[in-house]
C-alpha angles and dihedrals in degrees: 000000000000121000093195109137120254111217113214114199112241122237116253108297094018129095123241116270125211124213131182109261130202133215108242129166108198134141115249141164133232110221115204114200120224131200119317089019094286121144109263111175139355121208125194116239141161122239108223107169132009139183131170088268105043151335145228117233136184112224136163105282092219094062115101112215132188119242092256129043143135129265122215116192117204111257095025129088095206121110108211118208111229141180122204114244102165137018128176116162108305092348115100123182116197135186116213116237088228129021112264116248111256091233091056090052091047091052091050092050092047092051090049092049095046091050090059095228 
């Protein structure tokens, strides 16, 4: 797993923060919320890199997404609030609305390691 640093853009008035990120290849879904907070649409994606502050996904370049959405990672019941910070073709960089708990990230890394991918 890579220990390259993931640079999360700071909010206005805050400096950028860097977190260790990990190479993960895991199917996931982008959940777009519709009116009255009801699930509207799910799009398939592939989680490529993750840190406690954000992630890099591969998603169909033709899909138009709102600035904010939820991320569901296969094997986990959590829905992670995200905001798009970078998009180039199929590459989608997101910042999590809240930092991930270290135990969640550890479980994800353990599952990735034990699957041999």
